[in-house]
C-alpha positions as CSV (number, residue, x, y, z in Angstrom):
1,M,73.4,104.3,109.7
2,A,75.1,107.7,109.9
3,R,75.1,107.4,113.8
4,V,77.8,104.7,113.5
5,C,80.0,106.7,111.0
6,A,82.9,108.9,111.9
7,Y,83.7,111.7,109.4
8,M,86.7,114.0,109.6
9,G,86.4,117.3,107.8
10,D,88.1,120.7,107.8
11,D,86.1,123.3,105.8
12,M,82.7,124.4,104.6
13,E,82.2,121.5,102.1
14,D,82.3,119.0,105.0
15,Y,79.8,120.9,107.2
16,E,76.5,119.2,106.0
17,I,77.8,115.6,106.2
18,M,79.5,116.3,109.6
19,Q,76.1,117.2,111.0
20,K,74.8,113.8,110.1
21,A,77.8,111.8,111.2
22,G,77.7,110.0,114.6
23,L,81.3,111.2,115.3
24,P,82.1,114.4,113.5
25,A,85.8,115.1,113.8
26,A,88.3,117.7,112.7
27,P,92.1,118.1,112.3
28,A,93.8,120.8,114.3
29,S,94.1,122.8,111.1
30,A,90.3,122.9,110.5
31,E,88.3,126.1,110.3
32,Q,87.0,127.1,113.8
33,F,83.3,126.6,112.9
34,I,84.1,123.1,111.9
35,K,85.9,122.5,115.2
36,N,82.8,123.9,117.0
37,I,80.6,121.1,115.6
38,S,83.2,118.3,116.1
39,L,83.0,115.8,119.0
40,F,86.8,115.2,118.4
41,V,89.5,117.6,117.4
42,A,92.9,116.0,116.6
43,K,96.0,117.4,118.0
44,R,97.7,117.2,114.6
45,D,97.0,118.9,111.2
46,G,95.4,117.1,108.3
47,G,98.1,115.3,106.4
48,Y,100.3,115.1,109.5
49,G,98.6,112.4,111.7
50,A,95.1,113.7,112.3
51,I,93.5,110.5,111.1
52,R,95.9,108.5,113.3
53,D,94.7,110.6,116.2
54,L,91.1,109.8,115.4
55,A,91.8,106.1,114.9
56,N,93.5,105.9,118.3
57,F,90.7,107.8,120.0
58,I,88.1,105.3,118.6
59,L,90.3,102.3,119.5
60,L,90.8,103.6,123.1
61,A,87.1,104.3,123.4
62,K,86.4,100.6,122.5
63,G,88.9,99.5,125.1
64,I,91.5,98.3,122.6
65,D,95.2,98.8,123.6
66,I,96.7,100.6,120.6
67,H,100.3,99.6,121.8
68,T,99.6,95.8,121.5
69,L,97.2,96.0,118.6
70,A,99.9,95.3,115.9
71,L,101.0,92.1,117.9
72,K,97.6,90.5,117.5
């Protein structure tokens, strides 16, 4: 089940679970060793839009137009 789970972390306490996640991700402000194991690194810091960056990445990968999503 972990292979279908995205997880965003930024420091040592996140390392173990990120290795099990299907989509390990990090905010721009994460420690470098966390960014190194991430398949996605947000352009924004944690607390400043990093989760939105990840959500947009996932939606775009699924072929969902993020600009018209709210209109549905």
